[in-house]
C-alpha positions as MATLAB code, in Angstrom:
seq = 'XXXXXXXXXXXXXXXXXXXXXXXXXXXXXXXXXXXXXXXXXXXXXXXXXXXXXXXXXXXXXXXXXXXXXXXXXXXXXXXXXXXXXXXXXXXXXXXXXXXXXXXXXXXXXXXXXXXXXXXXXXXXXXXXXXXXXXXXXXXXXXXXXXXXXXXXXXXXXXXXXXXXXXXXXXXXXXXXXXXXXXXXXXXXXXXXXXXXXXXXXXXXXXXXXXXXXXXXXXXXXXXXXXXXXXXXXXXXXXXXXXXXXXXXXXXXXXXXXXXXXXXXXXXXXXXXXXXXXXXXXXXXXXXXXXXXXXXXXXXXXXXXXXXXXXXXXXXXXXXXXXXXXXXXXXXXXXXXXXXXXXXXXXXXXXXXXXXXXXXXXXXXXXXXXXXXXXXXXXXX';
ca = [
     244.583   71.176  271.180;
     241.951   69.074  269.445;
     242.916   68.375  265.805;
     239.513   69.360  264.452;
     240.137   72.967  265.547;
     243.673   73.179  264.041;
     244.148   74.997  260.702;
     246.827   74.545  258.077;
     248.812   77.793  257.752;
     248.607   77.506  253.954;
     244.817   77.208  253.967;
     242.935   80.197  252.634;
     239.799   81.012  254.546;
     236.670   81.917  252.562;
     235.663   85.557  252.522;
     232.289   86.336  254.038;
     230.555   89.441  252.686;
     227.572   91.193  254.200;
     225.268   93.723  252.671;
     223.946   95.304  255.854;
     225.898   97.830  257.823;
     226.743   96.976  261.431;
     224.141   98.128  263.898;
     225.330  101.083  265.916;
     224.507  100.776  269.583;
     222.163  103.451  270.857;
     223.366  105.100  274.036;
     220.427  105.992  276.253;
     220.657  109.094  278.440;
     220.943  108.546  282.168;
     217.695  108.166  284.059;
     216.565  111.025  286.247;
     215.674  109.682  289.687;
     212.535  110.807  291.478;
     212.982  113.163  294.449;
     214.506  111.423  297.440;
     215.320  112.791  300.901;
     218.888  113.269  302.083;
     219.097  112.343  305.770;
     221.825  113.337  308.209;
     221.937  110.971  311.192;
     223.542  113.497  313.535;
     220.888  116.220  313.088;
     217.336  116.413  314.484;
     214.530  116.475  311.943;
     211.591  118.808  311.567;
     208.650  117.718  309.398;
     206.435  120.417  307.956;
     203.088  119.549  306.382;
     201.530  122.377  304.376;
     198.097  123.071  302.985;
     198.319  125.995  300.572;
     195.233  128.111  299.852;
     195.795  131.264  297.832;
     195.386  133.714  300.728;
     197.620  132.009  303.339;
     199.576  128.847  304.154;
     198.487  126.453  306.893;
     201.474  124.559  308.314;
     201.877  121.878  310.995;
     205.380  121.202  312.348;
     206.611  117.989  313.989;
     210.033  117.553  315.569;
     211.435  114.047  315.036;
     208.816  111.562  316.308;
     207.051  113.847  318.789;
     203.394  114.761  318.485;
     202.566  117.350  315.815;
     202.373  120.930  316.991;
     199.299  123.125  316.664;
     198.556  124.405  313.151;
     199.853  127.879  312.314;
     199.007  130.363  309.573;
     201.824  131.904  307.558;
     202.266  134.126  304.577;
     204.756  132.906  302.021;
     207.427  135.339  303.205;
     206.855  134.439  306.868;
     207.140  130.720  306.188;
     210.370  131.087  304.232;
     211.844  133.209  307.036;
     210.750  130.666  309.662;
     212.317  127.790  307.705;
     215.532  129.762  307.355;
     215.554  130.237  311.159;
     214.997  126.508  311.774;
     217.864  125.639  309.445;
     220.104  128.119  311.275;
     219.266  126.326  314.545;
     220.704  123.103  313.118;
     217.476  121.311  312.162;
     216.885  119.257  309.057;
     213.689  120.717  307.621;
     211.563  118.525  305.360;
     208.449  120.020  303.771;
     205.600  118.470  301.817;
     202.493  119.768  300.081;
     200.048  118.635  297.435;
     200.550  119.957  293.925;
     198.102  122.718  293.034;
     197.553  125.545  290.601;
     199.878  127.977  292.391;
     203.030  126.849  290.622;
     206.365  126.062  292.204;
     207.277  129.415  293.747;
     206.886  128.277  297.357;
     208.826  124.966  297.028;
     211.695  126.765  295.292;
     211.746  129.431  298.006;
     211.889  126.795  300.747;
     214.721  124.978  298.985;
     216.622  128.265  298.736;
     216.080  128.707  302.494;
     217.802  125.363  303.162;
     214.865  122.942  303.410;
     214.104  119.832  301.402;
     210.706  120.418  299.809;
     208.573  117.739  298.137;
     205.412  117.873  296.050;
     202.945  115.010  295.805;
     199.871  114.375  293.694;
     196.574  115.349  295.385;
     195.183  112.537  297.531;
     192.258  111.989  299.909;
     193.759  112.550  303.351;
     190.926  112.451  305.900;
     188.021  110.712  304.222;
     184.823  112.753  304.465;
     186.412  115.433  306.670;
     188.504  118.097  304.985;
     189.907  121.268  306.522;
     193.183  123.070  305.987;
     194.359  122.134  309.495;
     193.521  118.436  309.138;
     195.156  118.204  305.710;
     198.367  119.898  306.890;
     198.558  117.579  309.919;
     197.938  114.442  307.833;
     200.611  115.471  305.332;
     203.143  116.009  308.109;
     202.458  112.558  309.596;
     202.743  110.919  306.188;
     206.039  112.747  305.636;
     207.395  111.416  308.939;
     206.546  107.814  308.031;
     207.925  108.275  304.514;
     211.255  109.516  305.862;
     211.374  106.482  308.166;
     211.304  104.216  305.112;
     207.631  103.595  304.296;
     207.725  104.478  300.597;
     203.964  103.932  300.175;
     203.082  106.970  302.265;
     204.090  109.601  299.681;
     204.662  109.658  295.935;
     206.801  112.750  295.242;
     206.689  114.263  291.781;
     209.440  116.016  289.894;
     209.481  119.825  290.082;
     210.345  121.289  286.658;
     213.043  123.883  286.288;
     212.114  127.470  285.533;
     213.278  127.058  281.928;
     211.085  123.952  281.488;
     208.138  125.697  283.076;
     208.476  128.657  280.693;
     208.686  126.379  277.654;
     205.544  124.599  278.768;
     203.770  127.891  279.389;
     204.447  128.911  275.769;
     202.554  125.904  274.421;
     199.692  126.346  276.873;
     199.377  130.038  276.033;
     199.089  129.134  272.352;
     196.284  126.669  273.118;
     194.563  129.362  275.187;
     194.744  131.815  272.283;
     193.295  129.216  269.908;
     190.316  128.780  272.235;
     189.877  132.544  272.537;
     189.841  133.001  268.779;
     187.220  130.268  268.437;
     185.021  131.976  271.055;
     185.239  135.350  269.304;
     184.499  133.751  265.934;
     181.509  131.838  267.309;
     180.231  135.029  268.892;
     180.281  136.658  265.477;
     178.388  133.744  263.942;
     175.793  133.910  266.716;
     175.418  137.679  266.449;
     174.791  137.513  262.687;
     172.305  134.665  263.054;
     170.413  136.410  265.876;
     170.187  139.938  264.514;
     170.149  139.368  260.738;
     169.255  135.676  260.230;
     172.508  135.461  258.291;
     175.052  132.650  258.016;
     178.594  133.988  257.952;
     181.451  132.294  256.072;
     183.827  130.043  258.008;
     186.577  132.648  258.417;
     184.374  135.684  258.112;
     187.044  137.998  259.560;
     189.681  137.143  256.929;
     190.786  139.346  254.059;
     188.813  137.208  251.603;
     185.382  137.291  253.258;
     185.375  140.555  255.213;
     184.747  142.843  252.193;
     181.658  140.755  251.385;
     180.053  141.939  254.652;
     180.026  145.586  253.563;
     176.312  145.286  252.718;
     175.390  144.855  256.388;
     173.866  147.787  258.212;
     176.364  149.962  260.143;
     175.373  148.665  263.595;
     175.811  144.967  262.783;
     179.022  145.589  260.879;
     180.343  147.663  263.784;
     179.723  144.783  266.216;
     181.495  142.337  263.912;
     184.345  144.796  263.358;
     185.087  144.958  267.076;
     185.148  141.160  267.215;
     187.364  141.106  264.130;
     189.896  143.415  265.800;
     190.104  141.046  268.755;
     190.487  138.001  266.489;
     193.279  139.620  264.458;
     195.112  140.623  267.654;
     194.853  137.057  268.983;
     196.052  135.616  265.663;
     199.076  137.914  265.694;
     200.118  136.650  269.121;
     199.424  133.040  268.145;
     201.556  133.322  264.996;
     204.461  134.707  267.020;
     204.186  131.840  269.516;
     204.049  129.233  266.751;
     207.193  130.698  265.187;
     208.922  130.445  268.555;
     207.794  126.842  269.028;
     208.877  125.632  265.601;
     212.269  127.300  266.048;
     212.974  124.927  268.954;
     212.932  121.868  266.696;
     216.253  121.488  264.931;
     217.198  117.806  264.758;
     216.598  114.883  264.444;
     214.055  114.667  261.585;
     210.442  114.179  262.582;
     208.381  111.104  261.739;
     205.830  111.620  259.019;
     202.432  112.499  260.478;
     203.800  114.244  263.576;
     203.643  117.992  263.031;
     206.114  120.508  264.373;
     203.587  122.137  266.696;
     202.448  118.768  268.054;
     206.006  117.676  268.750;
     206.948  121.017  270.316;
     203.849  120.879  272.537;
     204.631  117.319  273.629;
     208.209  118.319  274.434;
     206.951  121.254  276.472;
     204.429  119.201  278.442;
     206.780  116.295  279.161;
     209.643  118.706  280.009;
     212.295  115.961  279.786;
     211.738  112.577  278.150;
     214.685  111.122  280.054;
     213.003  111.516  283.435;
     210.965  108.323  283.012;
     212.730  105.186  284.170;
     210.893  102.637  282.034;
     208.037  102.207  279.578;
     205.468  101.683  282.334;
     206.255  105.055  283.874;
     205.880  106.721  280.480;
     202.603  104.926  279.782;
     201.170  105.860  283.178;
     201.947  109.539  282.544;
     199.514  109.546  279.618;
     196.567  108.244  281.651;
     195.748  105.726  278.911;
     196.151  102.671  281.120;
     193.035  100.540  281.677;
     191.125  100.744  284.923;
     190.840   97.460  286.775;
     188.403   95.922  289.246;
     189.527   92.352  289.859;
     188.869   89.978  292.705;
     189.719   86.344  293.225;
     190.116   84.594  289.904;
     188.058   87.111  287.970;
     189.763   90.019  286.228;
     187.815   93.004  284.955;
     189.406   95.763  282.906;
     187.456   98.970  282.410;
     187.916  102.268  280.658;
     191.165  104.206  280.893;
     191.982  105.749  284.267;
     192.665  109.290  282.918;
     195.147  109.912  285.742;
     197.879  111.417  283.587;
     198.428  114.599  281.613;
     195.192  115.380  279.734;
     196.936  117.625  277.189;
     199.420  114.907  276.307;
     196.629  112.346  276.049;
     194.653  114.507  273.601;
     197.693  115.174  271.406;
     198.603  111.492  271.289;
     195.075  110.500  270.290;
     195.122  112.943  267.369;
     198.601  111.831  266.321;
     197.625  108.152  266.233;
     194.980  108.763  263.562;
     197.584  110.540  261.431;
     200.112  107.761  262.008;
     197.604  105.173  260.808;
     197.393  107.146  257.574;
     201.046  108.092  257.018;
     202.991  105.333  258.793;
     201.957  102.013  257.189;
     204.990  100.199  258.671;
     204.559  101.355  262.265;
     205.367   98.234  264.241;
     202.943   98.925  267.078;
     200.028   99.322  264.650;
     200.990   96.205  262.708;
     200.702   94.151  265.883;
     197.106   95.367  266.311;
     196.031   95.394  262.662;
     193.393   92.705  263.274;
     191.675   94.823  265.940;
     191.954   97.958  263.799;
     189.990   96.196  261.050;
     187.372   94.647  263.363;
     184.922   97.549  263.357;
     184.485  101.187  264.424;
     183.891  100.513  268.137;
     186.924   98.276  268.599;
     189.013  100.532  266.386;
     188.460  103.498  268.702;
     189.523  101.434  271.713;
     192.571  100.248  269.805;
     193.495  103.848  268.972;
     193.529  104.625  272.697;
     195.860  101.672  273.275;
     198.050  102.901  270.416;
     198.141  106.372  271.983;
     199.816  104.852  275.034;
     202.199  102.909  272.801;
     202.979  106.047  270.787;
     204.032  107.802  273.979;
     206.371  104.892  274.733;
     207.782  104.991  271.200;
     208.360  108.736  271.502;
     210.053  108.132  274.851;
     212.396  105.739  273.070;
     212.998  107.940  270.018;
     213.162  111.466  271.437;
     216.182  111.004  273.788;
     217.939  108.704  271.280;
     217.134  105.250  272.644;
     215.803  104.169  269.235;
     215.838  105.406  265.654;
     212.936  105.971  263.280;
     213.779  102.726  261.503;
     213.710  100.766  264.774;
     210.087  101.832  265.260;
     209.042  101.344  261.649;
     208.574  105.077  261.069;
     209.109  107.063  257.887;
     210.847  110.409  258.177;
     208.866  113.505  257.224;
];
């Protein structure tokens, strides 16, 4: 051994003290993979492209690599029974459809029947020509190529569980009730202005202002009273929903500037923060990424693409303005402090960029990948 690395046994080593506690490693939850097909080499395949109007289901079947069969109309029950029969015959049944406003009842029923069902984002399938038959056929052909290994043909999305779907519906029903109350209140304002040339107080239906409207004639007061009954009924339901939403948030503590209802709504819309594999996936979900039209050596970035969840995007934009007020040490905002101080126009664009970054920070904090201190946040 080299002498310069040898120590005398009688030598006392100096004591090194530290004032900071050791950093505890943050264990990230496992990533949830996107839907992938499970192929059995010893079984024939059947590809089923579906176009799903509300009244019926248009389906086109294709066995292995043969030509697609003629389109057929099914009801939901008939299609599930037919898929169950195909599975009993020993076929691997793969189904695909575009996501729509009819929920996830049909995909779950097909999975229960033994098929592998996939949902994709709506896409343009046949250019200027669009019919139910053409769309179902194009989806089936894309599904066949996707199963053969061409991953660019389809982009399957994650189907939420029933529990996640119900949690999300609670937040959306609250937003619906808020809009309904605003419509009833505005109707009252318009009715008073039209019939009596009268400006009502802001919350004219409340216990404070309603007695002041006793001087109105019986007809006008009767119209407002009916609207008031509807507003009070809506507010009762909204209060019950807000109590349910806030009860979901137990721990960890929230960052200052992010309200309980905002956080509960974001949790409901995202369903599971751990389902995004990286920060780019999380940022794309918000729809706050810049549009691009580049060619050759020239790069042009435009306005945001708005391809993500509009509800999440609106909540993030509101939260950023509060964070700029209550989170002076937010690391993402400190990196852009020069642009935030450049003027109103650039500040608004910077807030949109910070909305995307806030989603990424929440994706890091909510599942436990980072702490409030790691992000420069102050606890509420």
